C-alpha positions in Angstrom: 127.7 74.8 100.4 124.0 75.6 100.5 124.2 78.8 102.6 120.7 80.0 102.2 119.2 76.7 103.2 121.5 76.7 106.3 120.2 80.1 107.3 116.6 79.0 106.8 117.2 75.9 109.0 118.8 77.9 111.7 115.9 80.4 111.7 113.4 77.5 112.2 115.4 76.1 115.0 115.8 79.5 116.6 112.0 79.8 116.5 111.7 76.3 118.1 110.1 75.0 114.8 110.9 71.3 114.1 113.1 70.5 111.0 112.6 67.2 109.3 115.1 65.1 107.3 116.1 61.7 106.0 119.0 59.5 106.9 120.6 58.1 103.7 122.6 54.9 103.5 122.0 53.8 99.9 124.1 54.9 97.0 121.4 56.2 94.6 121.5 60.1 94.4 117.8 59.8 93.4 117.0 59.3 97.1 118.4 62.7 98.0 116.6 64.2 95.0 113.4 62.8 96.3 114.1 64.3 99.7 114.8 67.7 98.1 111.7 67.4 95.9 109.6 66.7 99.0 110.9 69.8 100.7 112.7 68.1 103.6 114.9 70.5 105.6 118.0 68.2 105.7 119.6 64.9 104.7 122.4 63.0 106.4 124.5 60.9 104.2 125.9 58.1 106.3 129.6 57.4 105.6 130.2 55.7 109.0 128.4 52.5 108.2 127.9 50.7 104.9 129.7 51.0 101.6 129.4 54.6 100.3 132.6 55.9 98.7 133.6 59.5 98.1 132.3 59.6 94.5 128.9 58.5 95.8 129.0 61.0 98.6 129.6 63.9 96.3 126.8 62.7 94.0 124.4 63.0 96.9 125.8 66.5 97.9 125.2 67.7 94.3 121.5 67.0 94.6 120.9 69.8 97.1 122.4 72.6 95.0 120.0 75.6 94.8 117.4 73.9 97.0 116.0 74.5 100.5 117.6 71.3 101.8 121.0 71.1 103.5 123.3 68.1 103.2 125.3 66.7 106.1 127.8 63.9 106.0 128.2 61.5 108.9 131.9 60.6 108.9 133.2 57.3 110.2 135.1 58.6 113.2 136.4 61.8 114.8 139.2 62.5 112.2 140.3 65.9 111.1 141.1 64.6 107.6 137.6 63.1 107.1 136.1 66.4 108.4 138.1 68.5 105.9 137.3 66.2 103.0 133.6 66.1 103.7 133.4 69.9 103.9 135.6 70.3 100.8 133.2 68.4 98.6 130.4 70.8 99.6 128.7 69.3 102.6 126.9 71.8 104.8 128.2 70.2 107.9 129.4 67.0 109.5 127.8 64.6 111.9 130.4 62.9 114.2 129.7 59.7 116.0 130.5 58.6 119.5 131.4 61.9 121.1 131.9 61.5 124.8 133.8 64.6 125.9 134.0 68.3 125.5 137.6 67.9 124.4 136.6 65.7 121.5 133.9 68.2 120.5 136.4 71.1 120.6 138.7 69.0 118.3 135.9 68.5 115.8 135.0 72.2 115.8 138.6 73.1 115.4 139.0 70.8 112.3 135.9 72.2 110.7 137.0 75.9 111.1 139.4 78.0 109.1 142.1 79.9 111.0 142.2 81.7 113.3 139.4 79.5 114.9 140.7 76.3 113.6 143.1 74.5 111.2 141.0 73.7 108.2 143.0 74.0 105.0 141.6 75.8 101.9 141.0 73.3 99.1 140.5 73.6 95.3 137.3 71.6 95.4 133.5 72.1 95.1 133.2 74.1 98.3 135.4 76.9 96.9 133.9 76.6 93.4 137.3 75.2 92.4 139.1 78.3 93.7 136.8 80.8 92.0 135.0 81.7 95.3 137.5 81.1 98.0 136.8 84.4 99.9 133.0 83.9 99.7 133.2 80.3 101.0 135.6 81.2 103.8 133.2 83.9 105.0 130.2 81.5 104.9 132.0 78.5 106.3 131.8 79.7 109.9 128.1 78.7 109.6 128.9 75.1 108.9 127.2 72.7 111.3 129.2 70.4 113.4 126.8 68.0 115.1 128.0 65.4 117.6 126.1 62.2 118.3 125.8 61.3 121.9 125.4 57.5 121.9 126.8 56.2 125.1 126.2 56.3 128.8 129.5 58.1 129.3 128.5 60.7 126.6 125.2 61.3 128.4 127.1 62.0 131.6 129.2 64.6 129.9 126.3 66.4 128.3 126.6 69.5 130.6 130.2 70.0 129.8 129.8 69.4 126.1 127.0 72.1 126.0 129.7 74.7 126.9 131.7 74.1 123.7 131.3 77.2 121.4 129.8 76.8 117.9 127.9 73.6 118.7 124.1 74.2 118.2 122.6 70.7 117.7 123.3 67.4 119.3 122.0 64.1 117.9 121.0 61.2 120.2 121.7 57.6 119.2 119.5 55.3 121.4 120.7 52.0 119.9 124.4 52.4 120.7 123.5 54.1 124.0 121.6 50.9 124.9 124.5 48.8 124.0 126.8 50.7 126.3 124.2 50.2 129.1 124.3 46.5 128.6 121.4 46.1 126.2 123.0 45.5 122.8 120.5 44.9 120.1 117.7 47.0 121.7 116.7 50.5 120.5 116.2 51.7 124.0 116.8 49.3 126.9 115.6 49.7 130.4 116.7 52.9 132.1 118.1 54.2 128.8 115.0 56.3 128.1 115.4 58.0 131.4 119.1 58.6 130.9 118.4 60.1 127.4 115.7 62.3 128.9 118.1 63.6 131.6 120.8 64.4 129.1 118.4 66.1 126.7 117.0 68.3 129.5 120.5 69.4 130.3 121.2 70.3 126.7 117.9 72.1 126.1 118.5 74.0 129.3 121.8 75.2 127.8 119.9 76.5 124.7 120.9 73.6 122.4 118.6 71.7 120.0 118.3 68.0 120.0 118.0 65.6 117.0 116.9 61.9 116.8 115.7 59.4 114.2 112.0 58.5 114.6 111.1 54.8 114.3 107.4 55.3 113.4 104.8 58.0 113.0 103.8 57.5 116.6 107.4 57.8 117.7 107.8 61.0 115.7 104.9 62.6 117.5 106.3 61.4 120.9 109.8 62.8 120.1 108.3 66.1 119.1 106.4 66.3 122.4 109.6 65.5 124.2 111.3 68.5 122.7 113.3 67.0 119.9 113.4 69.5 117.0 115.8 68.0 114.4 113.7 64.9 113.5 114.7 62.2 111.1 111.7 60.6 109.4 113.7 57.4 109.0 116.5 55.6 107.2 116.1 55.1 103.5 116.5 51.3 103.5 114.3 50.9 106.5 111.6 53.1 105.0 111.7 51.0 101.8 111.3 47.8 103.9 108.5 49.4 105.8 106.6 50.1 102.6 107.3 46.5 101.4 106.0 45.2 104.7 102.8 47.2 104.1 102.3 45.6 100.6 103.3 42.0 101.4 100.0 41.1 103.1 98.3 41.7 99.7 100.5 39.0 98.2 99.2 36.4 100.6 102.4 36.1 102.6 104.5 37.8 105.3 108.3 37.6 105.3 111.0 38.4 107.8 114.4 39.7 106.8 117.1 38.2 108.9 120.9 38.5 109.1 121.4 35.5 106.9 119.4 37.3 104.1 117.4 34.1 103.5 113.6 34.8 103.3 111.7 33.5 106.3 108.0 33.1 106.0 105.9 34.2 109.0 102.5 33.1 110.0 103.1 29.4 109.5 102.8 26.5 111.9 106.6 26.5 112.2 106.8 30.3 112.7 103.4 31.7 114.0 103.1 35.4 114.5 103.9 36.3 118.1 103.0 40.0 117.9 100.9 42.4 115.9 102.3 43.1 112.4 102.8 46.9 112.2 101.3 47.0 108.7 98.2 45.2 109.9 97.4 46.8 113.2 93.6 47.1 113.3 92.2 50.6 113.4 89.1 49.6 115.3 87.7 46.9 117.6 85.6 43.9 116.4 81.9 44.4 116.6 78.9 42.0 117.1 75.8 42.7 115.1 72.5 40.7 115.4 69.8 40.4 112.9 67.5 42.2 115.3 69.5 45.3 115.6 71.0 45.5 112.1 69.8 47.9 109.4 66.8 46.4 107.5 65.1 47.2 104.2 62.0 45.7 102.6 62.4 45.4 98.9 60.1 44.5 96.0 57.9 41.4 96.7 58.2 40.4 100.3 62.0 40.4 100.5 63.6 41.6 103.7 67.3 42.6 103.5 69.2 42.7 106.8 72.7 44.1 106.5 74.8 42.5 109.2 78.3 43.8 108.2 78.8 46.9 106.1 79.2 50.6 106.3 77.4 50.9 109.6 80.2 49.0 111.4 82.9 50.6 109.3 83.7 47.5 107.3 86.0 48.1 104.3 84.9 46.7 101.0 82.7 44.1 102.6 79.0 43.5 102.7 77.4 40.5 104.4 73.6 40.6 104.4 70.8 38.2 105.1 67.9 38.2 102.7 64.7 36.6 103.8 62.1 35.7 101.2 58.5 35.0 102.1 56.8 32.1 100.2 56.8 33.0 96.5 58.5 36.4 97.4 61.4 37.8 95.4 63.3 40.6 93.8 62.6 42.3 90.5 65.1 42.5 87.6 68.1 44.5 88.7 71.9 44.7 88.5 74.8 45.7 90.9 78.0 47.6 90.0 79.9 44.9 92.0 79.8 41.1 91.8 77.5 39.4 94.2 77.9 36.0 95.9 74.7 34.3 97.1 74.8 31.4 99.5 71.5 29.6 100.2 71.1 28.9 103.9 67.6 27.6 104.1 65.1 26.5 101.4 65.8 27.1 97.7 65.9 30.0 95.4 65.6 30.5 91.6 67.9 33.0 90.0 67.1 33.9 86.4 69.5 35.4 83.9 68.9 35.7 80.2 65.6 33.9 80.6 67.2 30.8 82.0 66.2 29.7 85.5 68.7 28.2 87.8 67.5 26.6 91.0 70.0 26.9 93.9 69.4 24.6 96.9 70.5 25.0 100.5 74.2 24.8 100.9 74.9 25.8 97.3 75.9 29.2 96.0 76.1 31.3 92.9 78.2 34.3 91.9 76.6 36.9 89.7 79.1 39.1 87.8 79.0 42.9 88.2 76.5 44.6 85.9 74.6 41.4 85.1 70.8 41.7 84.9 69.1 39.1 87.1 66.2 38.4 89.4 66.0 36.1 92.4 63.1 34.7 94.2 61.9 31.9 96.6 61.4 28.6 94.8 58.7 27.6 97.3 55.1 28.7 97.5 54.8 27.5 101.1 58.2 27.8 102.9 60.5 30.7 103.7 63.9 31.0 102.0 67.0 32.5 103.6 70.2 33.5 101.8 73.4 35.4 102.5 74.5 38.0 100.0 78.1 39.0 100.1 79.6 41.9 98.0 83.0 43.6 97.8 81.8 47.1 98.6 80.8 49.3 101.5 77.0 49.5 100.8 74.6 47.7 98.6 73.5 49.7 95.5 71.4 48.4 92.7 69.7 49.5 89.5 66.2 48.3 88.8 65.9 47.1 85.2 63.0 46.4 82.8 62.5 42.7 82.0 65.1 41.9 79.3 63.9 40.9 75.9 66.1 37.9 75.3 69.4 39.8 75.5 72.5 37.5 75.6 73.7 38.2 79.1 76.8 36.5 80.6 76.3 33.8 83.2 78.8 32.6 85.7 77.7 30.0 88.2 79.9 28.7 91.0 80.1 24.9 90.6 78.2 22.7 93.1 79.7 23.0 96.6 82.8 21.0 97.2 84.0 19.8 100.5 87.6 20.9 100.9 90.1 19.3 103.3 91.4 21.5 106.1 94.7 23.1 105.1 96.4 22.6 108.5 96.5 19.1 109.9 95.6 20.4 113.4 92.3 21.7 111.9 91.3 18.4 110.3 89.6 17.1 113.4 88.0 20.4 114.3 86.4 20.9 110.9 83.8 18.5 109.7 83.0 20.5 106.5 84.6 23.4 104.6 82.8 24.5 101.5 84.4 27.2 99.3 81.8 29.3 97.7 83.9 32.1 96.2 87.5 33.0 96.4 90.5 31.0 95.0 88.0 29.0 92.9 86.3 32.1 91.7 88.5 35.2 92.0 86.0 37.3 90.0 83.8 37.3 93.0 86.1 39.9 94.6 85.9 38.2 98.0 86.3 34.8 99.7 83.2 33.2 101.0 83.0 29.8 102.6 80.9 27.7 104.9 82.5 26.0 107.9 81.1 23.4 110.2 83.1 23.2 113.4 82.7 20.0 115.4 81.2 20.3 118.9 83.8 21.6 121.4 86.5 21.9 118.8 88.5 25.1 118.1 90.3 26.2 114.9 93.9 27.4 114.7 94.3 31.1 115.6 94.7 33.2 112.5 95.2 36.8 111.4 93.7 38.1 108.1 94.9 41.1 106.1 91.4 42.2 105.1 88.1 42.8 106.8 86.1 39.7 107.4 82.6 38.8 108.6 81.6 35.7 110.6 77.8 34.9 110.3 76.6 32.1 112.6 73.8 30.0 111.1 73.5 27.3 113.8 75.0 26.6 117.2 77.0 28.8 119.6 80.4 30.2 118.4 83.0 31.7 120.6 85.7 33.9 119.1 88.6 35.2 121.0 90.7 38.1 119.9 93.6 40.0 121.5 91.2 42.2 123.4 88.1 40.1 124.3 86.0 37.0 123.8 82.8 37.1 121.8 79.9 34.7 121.9 77.7 34.5 118.8 74.4 32.6 118.2 72.3 32.0 115.1 71.9 35.0 112.8 74.5 37.0 114.6 77.6 38.3 113.0 81.0 39.5 114.1 82.9 42.1 112.0 86.7 41.5 112.3 88.6 44.5 111.1 91.7 43.9 109.0 94.7 42.7 111.1 92.6 41.2 113.9 93.9 37.9 115.1 91.1 35.5 116.1 90.5 31.9 117.2 87.1 30.1 116.7 85.6 27.5 119.0 82.3 25.6 118.8 80.9 26.1 122.2 78.6 23.5 123.8 77.6 20.1 122.7 76.4 20.9 119.2 78.5 21.7 116.0 78.6 25.2 114.8 77.8 26.2 111.2 79.0 29.6 110.0 79.8 31.5 106.9 83.1 33.3 106.8 83.4 36.1 104.2 86.7 38.1 103.5 87.1 41.3 101.6 89.5 39.7 99.1 89.4 36.6 97.0 92.8 35.3 98.3 93.5 37.1 101.6 96.5 36.6 103.7 95.7 34.0 106.3 98.6 33.9 108.8 98.7 31.7 111.9 99.3 33.4 115.2 100.6 32.3 118.6 97.5 31.8 120.8 99.4 33.6 123.6 98.6 36.8 121.6 94.9 36.3 122.4 92.9 37.0 125.5 92.3 33.9 127.7 89.2 31.9 127.2 86.6 32.5 129.9 86.9 30.1 132.8 83.1 29.7 133.0 81.4 27.1 130.9 79.1 29.7 129.3 80.2 33.2 128.3 77.9 36.1 128.2 77.2 38.0 125.0 79.8 40.7 124.3 79.1 43.5 121.9 
């Protein structure tokens, strides 16, 4: 028994300070060791559900020895034999499910107490240091916690009477089973259940008792704290592991759902489109429209104007999309970037020189320049302007100006000539007339995906959600983009920054096709289909106003 930790926990609760813990269902004692190492106040080892046996329970209990964490065991049912056995192996208390009356609660307290207060027998186990500390343990055992779980409508109705039972300081609330008894099995908190729980908790707090509950998320944790819960579970070990995996899966290029049949189900496909926001991908900000007129501009070198459409100024993460306009014969001096750079020629032609070799890149073509590669780029024409898009996997453009190299052997990596790629979804084949992959799956070293799309007049693409920040830069035509919050209308040389996790659907508005460059902050980002019902309705009017 961890008596000093029990006293510390009681002192916090007496001062109305929250105590935090972890609900453990898996057999590995390392999980409890982690909770102890992180300084959690308590752990509950769940022996009601699942497969834990007594040898596994005692392995968890051993992990809290000489720590500031107490260990509670949730037994399977109100049974005096289970209570005695859990306490004999050294648990600091028991959590008892499905308590619905004061009489049940008195029976639980009776089974957990030595005479004359109860009928707990003295065992030759860990709790008594194998008989070497019987008197010490008996004296301390009156501090053992007996915590009932109120998890039914009937239990909530009996809260006032249960609050009168001596020796009961904390009550846990079980919303899921409570919802089941209210007729909403399978829901964490069905209709009216939240109000019933709130009423019962008010009664218990009014009687000087503390209330505990498991939080389902960080937001829910904050809410429960405001509601007055003070014994707060940060989650269940298995569920927390799955939550972490959910957060990593988008980086693998897929989303999966775990179901009762334990067969992996892929989400975000035509057969199973996403119907709600994925928690791991909830956007932290709203999309933002940036026009070339209002974007940050910088004149560089010989008549080269850099306009950063998407970057640090709109809080884009690891993504730069900039237009560079070269006057006739204008260009940039020798320089290099710490990140790779993908250049797509929009209008005119440019010459990129590396290692003294000149490479002419025409409109519609692209080139990827590896990080740290010395190069210079300029307009190939003496009469006409040239326009390019520069994309980089970083938050801001930085460069180092270099002297003209003296024949140094510098690496060169050119993207092959543009290739028209068939639309991946059959429903998109008619909407897209052209899809040109500039960088991404064909060139992962670019650090991002960059592609040109031409959407046929009046057509719309399938609604998608991406796991990384992306930029849409319109080159020609009028593009409408609808997201869960609003509809945007973009025209030539306007860009839309879509934060990670934003679902969006694109439509060529009007009678002309739309040409745009889509750039994503990863070479192979997750590209999941979503149910269009997630998105705000298209405007009824034929023409939508510009939204920023």
